[in-house]
Residue, then its C-alpha position, 0 to 999 in steps of 0.5 A: m864730683g866724679d870724672d864722668a860727670a866732670a868730663a861732660s860739664f862746663p866749669l864755672w867759678p864765682a871768681r877768676e882767681y879760683a878758675q886760675l888755680l885750675a888753669t894747669g895741665d890741659w887747661a894751662d893755655n886757657e885764660p878765665s873770663e868773666l861772664e855777665l849774669e844776663a849772658l849766662l841766663d839768656d845765652l849760655l845755659p839755654r845752649m848747654r840745655e840743648q846740648g845736654t851739657s851739665v854745669a860743674v860749679f866750683p870744681r877743684h883739684d881734689g875733685r870736689g865740686v857740684v855738678v848740676t843741670p842748667d835748669e838747676l843753676e838757673a832757678a835761684p838767680r831767676r827767683e831772686l831777679e823776680k824780686y826786683e822786677 
């Protein structure tokens, strides 16, 4: 995950504890919060799509992580949810 990609991305982690590990430096005053799946799929990802913002999935101090589009992040949970409708 390069600096350019990370700069234009919204970071998401699977658990608060991982986000707290990166709450240092410029992010030291930020507090991680939970995001319900429905809010992610129905509110946040559409806004990010409109704004041209990518998603940094599980970014780490060492620069590792994956940057995806909102469409890419949305696809798998939507497919899984269809199984239960």
